[in-house]
Structures are given as C-alpha cells and as structure tokens.
C-alpha positions as CSV (number, residue, x, y, z in Angstrom):
1,M,0.0,0.1,-0.1
2,R,1.8,3.2,-1.0
3,A,0.0,6.1,0.9
4,D,1.7,9.6,0.7
5,L,-0.3,11.5,3.2
6,H,1.2,14.8,3.1
7,N,0.7,17.1,0.2
8,H,-0.8,20.3,-0.4
9,S,-2.7,22.2,-3.5
10,S,-3.5,25.6,-4.8
11,V,-6.7,25.7,-2.2
12,S,-3.4,26.7,0.2
13,D,0.2,27.1,-0.7
14,G,0.6,24.8,-3.5
15,T,0.9,25.4,-7.1
16,E,-1.6,23.4,-8.5
17,P,-5.5,22.8,-8.1
18,P,-6.6,19.8,-6.1
19,A,-8.2,17.6,-9.5
20,V,-4.3,18.1,-11.0
21,V,-3.0,16.8,-7.4
22,I,-4.9,13.5,-7.9
23,R,-4.0,13.4,-11.3
24,R,-0.3,13.6,-10.7
25,A,-1.1,11.1,-7.3
26,A,-2.2,8.5,-10.1
27,E,0.5,9.0,-12.1
28,A,2.9,8.7,-9.5
29,G,1.4,4.8,-9.2
30,L,-0.1,5.7,-5.5
31,D,-2.8,3.7,-3.7
32,V,-3.8,6.9,-1.6
33,I,-3.0,10.1,-1.0
34,G,-3.8,12.4,1.8
35,L,-4.7,16.0,0.6
36,T,-3.7,18.7,3.8
37,D,-3.8,22.0,2.8
38,H,-3.1,24.1,5.8
39,D,-6.4,25.0,8.2
40,T,-8.6,24.4,5.5
41,L,-10.6,21.2,3.7
42,A,-11.7,23.4,0.9
43,G,-10.0,21.3,-1.5
44,T,-11.6,18.0,-0.7
45,R,-14.9,18.1,-2.9
46,E,-12.8,18.6,-6.4
47,A,-10.3,16.2,-5.0
48,A,-12.7,13.6,-4.6
49,S,-14.7,14.6,-8.1
50,A,-11.4,14.0,-9.9
51,L,-10.8,10.5,-8.2
52,P,-9.7,7.6,-10.7
53,S,-10.5,4.0,-10.0
54,G,-7.9,2.5,-7.5
55,L,-6.8,5.5,-5.8
56,T,-7.9,6.3,-2.6
57,L,-8.0,10.3,-0.7
58,V,-7.8,10.3,3.0
59,P,-9.3,14.3,3.4
60,G,-6.8,16.1,5.5
61,S,-5.8,19.6,7.0
62,E,-2.0,20.8,8.4
63,I,-3.6,22.6,11.1
64,S,-0.8,25.5,12.6
65,C,0.3,25.5,15.8
66,R,2.7,26.7,18.3
67,L,4.6,25.8,21.1
68,E,7.2,28.1,23.4
69,G,7.5,30.3,20.7
70,H,7.8,27.5,18.3
71,S,6.3,26.2,14.9
72,V,4.4,22.9,15.1
73,H,2.3,21.1,12.5
74,I,-0.6,18.7,13.4
75,L,-1.4,16.7,10.0
76,A,-5.1,15.8,11.2
77,Y,-7.3,13.0,9.1
78,L,-10.6,12.0,8.5
79,F,-12.4,14.2,11.1
80,D,-16.4,15.6,11.1
81,P,-15.7,18.9,9.2
82,E,-19.1,19.4,10.7
83,N,-17.6,19.9,14.0
84,D,-18.0,23.2,15.8
85,A,-15.2,23.4,18.0
86,L,-12.3,22.8,15.4
87,A,-14.4,24.4,12.4
88,G,-14.2,27.3,14.3
89,E,-10.7,27.3,15.7
90,M,-9.6,26.4,11.7
91,A,-11.8,29.4,10.8
92,E,-10.1,31.8,13.5
93,I,-6.4,30.6,11.9
94,R,-7.5,31.6,8.1
95,E,-8.6,34.2,9.3
96,S,-5.4,35.2,11.3
97,R,-3.3,33.9,8.2
98,L,-5.3,36.9,5.9
99,F,-4.4,39.5,9.0
100,R,-0.7,38.7,9.0
101,A,-0.3,38.8,5.3
102,R,-1.7,42.2,4.8
103,A,0.4,43.6,7.9
104,I,3.5,41.7,6.3
105,V,3.1,43.1,2.3
106,R,2.4,46.6,4.3
107,K,5.9,45.7,6.1
108,L,7.6,45.3,3.1
109,N,6.3,48.5,1.8
110,E,7.3,50.4,4.3
111,L,10.9,48.4,3.4
112,G,10.7,50.0,0.2
113,V,9.7,46.4,-1.5
114,R,7.4,47.1,-4.4
115,I,4.6,44.7,-4.1
116,S,1.1,45.0,-3.5
117,W,-1.7,43.3,-1.8
118,E,-3.6,42.7,-5.5
119,Q,-0.2,41.1,-6.4
120,V,-0.3,38.7,-3.2
121,S,-3.9,37.7,-3.7
122,E,-3.7,36.8,-7.4
123,I,-0.9,34.3,-6.5
124,A,-2.8,32.9,-3.9
125,G,-5.8,32.4,-6.6
126,G,-8.6,32.2,-3.4
127,G,-6.8,30.1,-1.7
128,V,-5.6,30.3,2.1
129,V,-3.2,33.0,1.9
130,G,0.1,32.2,3.7
131,R,3.8,33.4,3.3
132,P,5.1,31.5,0.3
133,H,2.8,33.3,-1.9
134,I,4.3,36.4,-0.2
135,A,7.2,35.1,-1.3
136,R,6.3,34.6,-4.3
137,A,5.6,38.1,-5.4
138,M,8.8,38.8,-3.8
139,I,10.6,36.5,-6.1
140,D,8.4,38.1,-9.5
141,A,9.5,41.7,-8.1
142,G,13.1,40.6,-8.3
143,L,13.5,41.3,-4.8
144,V,15.1,37.7,-4.0
145,S,15.8,34.5,-6.2
146,S,14.1,31.7,-3.8
147,I,11.2,31.1,-1.3
148,E,14.5,30.0,1.3
149,E,15.9,33.8,0.8
150,A,12.4,35.3,1.1
151,F,12.1,33.3,4.7
152,S,15.8,34.3,6.0
153,P,15.5,36.7,9.0
154,E,16.3,39.6,6.2
155,W,13.1,39.3,5.3
156,I,9.6,37.6,6.3
157,G,11.5,34.7,8.3
158,P,11.3,34.5,12.3
159,G,12.7,37.5,13.4
160,G,12.7,39.0,10.1
161,R,12.4,42.9,9.4
162,A,8.7,41.9,7.7
163,H,7.9,39.0,9.8
164,V,4.4,39.1,11.8
165,S,3.3,36.6,13.8
166,R,-0.4,35.4,14.3
167,Y,-2.7,33.4,15.9
168,A,-1.9,29.2,16.1
169,L,-3.0,26.6,18.1
170,D,-1.5,24.9,21.2
171,P,-0.5,21.3,19.9
172,A,-2.6,19.6,22.7
173,K,-5.2,21.6,22.3
174,A,-5.4,20.9,18.4
175,I,-4.8,17.0,19.0
176,R,-7.8,17.0,21.3
177,L,-10.0,19.3,19.2
178,V,-9.2,16.5,16.5
179,R,-10.0,13.7,18.3
180,A,-13.2,15.0,19.4
181,A,-14.2,15.3,16.2
182,G,-13.6,11.6,15.2
183,G,-10.5,12.5,13.4
184,V,-6.5,11.2,14.2
185,T,-3.2,13.1,13.9
186,V,0.1,12.8,13.0
187,L,3.2,15.0,13.8
188,A,4.2,16.5,10.8
189,H,8.0,16.6,9.8
190,P,9.5,16.8,13.6
191,R,12.9,16.4,12.5
192,G,13.1,18.6,9.5
193,A,16.5,19.8,8.9
194,A,15.2,23.0,7.2
195,R,12.8,24.1,9.9
196,G,15.4,25.3,12.8
197,W,14.1,24.1,15.9
198,Q,13.2,20.2,16.3
199,T,10.7,18.9,18.2
200,P,12.4,17.0,21.3
201,D,11.4,13.5,22.4
202,D,10.1,14.5,25.5
203,V,7.8,17.1,23.9
204,I,6.5,14.2,21.3
205,A,6.1,11.8,24.4
206,D,3.9,15.0,26.0
207,L,1.8,15.1,22.8
208,A,1.5,10.9,22.9
209,A,-0.1,11.4,26.2
210,A,-2.5,14.4,25.0
211,G,-3.7,11.4,22.2
212,L,-1.1,12.1,19.3
213,T,-2.0,9.2,17.2
214,G,1.1,8.8,15.0
215,I,4.3,10.5,13.9
216,E,5.4,11.6,10.1
217,I,8.7,9.3,9.8
218,N,9.6,9.4,6.1
219,H,9.3,13.2,5.2
220,P,11.9,14.6,2.4
221,Q,13.6,16.5,5.4
222,H,14.5,13.6,7.6
223,N,17.8,11.5,7.1
224,E,18.3,8.2,7.6
225,R,19.5,8.7,11.1
226,E,16.7,10.8,12.2
227,R,14.1,8.3,10.2
228,A,15.7,5.5,12.8
229,R,15.4,7.6,16.1
230,L,11.7,8.5,14.8
231,T,10.9,4.7,14.4
232,E,12.0,3.8,17.7
233,L,10.3,5.9,19.6
234,A,6.8,5.8,17.7
235,S,7.2,2.1,18.4
236,R,8.0,3.0,22.1
237,L,5.1,5.5,22.4
238,G,3.0,3.0,20.4
239,L,1.9,5.6,17.7
240,A,1.1,4.9,14.3
241,K,3.9,5.8,11.5
242,S,3.3,8.1,8.9
243,G,5.3,9.5,5.7
244,G,4.4,11.8,3.0
245,S,6.1,13.6,0.3
246,D,4.7,17.4,1.9
247,D,4.3,18.3,-2.3
248,H,3.7,21.9,-2.7
249,G,3.8,21.6,-6.9
250,A,6.1,23.3,-8.6
251,L,7.9,24.8,-5.2
252,T,8.9,21.5,-4.4
253,G,9.7,20.5,-7.7
254,H,6.1,18.1,-8.4
255,R,7.6,15.2,-5.5
256,I,4.2,13.5,-5.1
257,G,5.0,9.5,-4.1
258,T,8.6,10.1,-3.6
259,E,7.8,9.7,0.5
260,V,5.1,7.3,1.7
261,A,4.3,5.9,5.0
262,P,5.8,3.0,6.2
263,D,4.1,-0.5,5.8
264,G,0.8,-0.7,8.4
265,G,1.1,2.9,9.0
266,Y,-1.9,4.3,6.9
267,E,-3.7,1.1,8.0
268,Q,-3.2,2.0,11.5
269,L,-4.3,5.7,11.4
270,V,-7.8,4.7,9.3
271,A,-8.5,2.0,12.0
272,Q,-8.8,4.9,14.8
273,A,-10.7,7.4,12.9
274,T,-14.2,7.8,13.5
275,G,-15.3,11.2,11.8
276,A,-15.0,10.6,8.5
277,A,-14.0,7.6,6.0
278,P,-11.3,7.8,2.8
279,M,-13.1,8.1,-0.5
280,S,-12.8,6.4,-3.5
281,I,-14.8,5.2,-6.6
282,R,-17.1,2.2,-6.0
C-alpha cells in the first residue's frame, strides 16, 4: 500500500488545483493520497470528484500550532468537518493568516519593496493566503531569488524585518479537538532539517499522552538517522508511523509519491478514525 499522506494544493500554498494533485498522484502509482492543505478542507470536493479508479483520497488538513514560540504542525485526518469547535478554530487561524499577510505586505512596502496586496491575492488564487504567496511575489519583483531567501531573517522569516506573528493553536489542544471530531493526528516533519527548531523526544511524548495518533517518519527533510530514531520512538510510544512527500507542486519539484508511509502506518491511522472515511470510487 503506497500512501503519500502529506500534500498541498492551490487551496493553500501549493501551485496546482486539487484535481491536478489527484492526477499526479495517480501518475505516481500511489494507492492512497492525503490532501492536507493548511487549516482548510476546501479542496476535498474537487479532489474527490477527480478520483480515478484505484486511488483512495484521505481528506485532511495541516493545522498551524505553536509551542513555546516554536511552530509545530499537526496533520489531521478523517475528522468530522461539521464539528463546530474544530471548524471554528480553523476559521480563526485562516482569518489570522489573512491579517498577517496584509501586515507583512505593509511592512515590506515600508521597507521599499514594491509588491501589492492585489499581486499576493492573485498568486493565492482564492486559496488560504500564506507567506509562500508573499515570497513568490517577492521573487516576481526581483527582490529575492528563492522562497528560502524570502523566508530568511532578512525578510519574512522569524525575527525578520517584515515578519508578523499570527494566531496558532497549542498542539495538545489541536490534538484534543481533532479527536473530539473523530479524527486522527500525526506530528508533521518533527525533525525537518530546514525548519530550525526540531521537536524534542520529551515534547513528542507529551503530545502522545495528549492523544497524538502518529509521527511523520518519512519526509524529504528527514535523514536516515532521524528516520531510524523516530521509528524507534514511535514504537516505544505506541504511535502510528506515517509519511508523505509534503509536495507543493512547482515549489517543491512535483515530488508526489517520493515519500510514503511505512508499511501498516496508513491502516493503523484509518482504524482509529471515526469522524469521516477515506474516499474512493466504488
């Protein structure tokens, strides 16, 4: 079972519509594709309508969290989208994303950067606005040469001259909300080498005690040593072992299917979900 459980579409900060994400997943020979746009399920319907025979869609979302000043991402799957408490929190996060994005553009303008909110909105294409959209506008303006450069402390990275913080959930609260909505949760890229702060073992143990379902073992930013360490930790804590390519379309080189969940990980996650079911053509 080849299950890539971490992917983004243009509904958030990916570059391609959900239907194209589904097509690429089928071309990659996947059995299961997880659509995990940031803080939204808005792409689920389009993705489901594009499903070919033999490919299963797991609806989900990557929920923005913060712990002691550090960004933590929780992948949430198969929860009831009508759950008021969880839907309300996700809506508040999206609203905060919009407020922050506008504030970042204003700060950049004050620094002499000639990009407009209209440009950023056009790049976002109606999706959840995030810093990658602003970074792409900065690239178009010739200010920086890459998203990574835009995300540096020089510009819109943490501590940067144009950085603005936003609302995010405590990860333990996010886990409890998803569980109450019948869903399952996976800690995303806890040892991502490009992300700065790496989630310590004791924090992962605390999240497991709060009800975390799994850990993302296989991820492009995890080296073999960290995968081995996370595998051992997941076994010790009784957590499902997950994985995904964290594809963002052109921004990440169209890498859907290059990372998949370890054997049995997908099945273990689905077995514990009660809020929604994977989608496939019958």
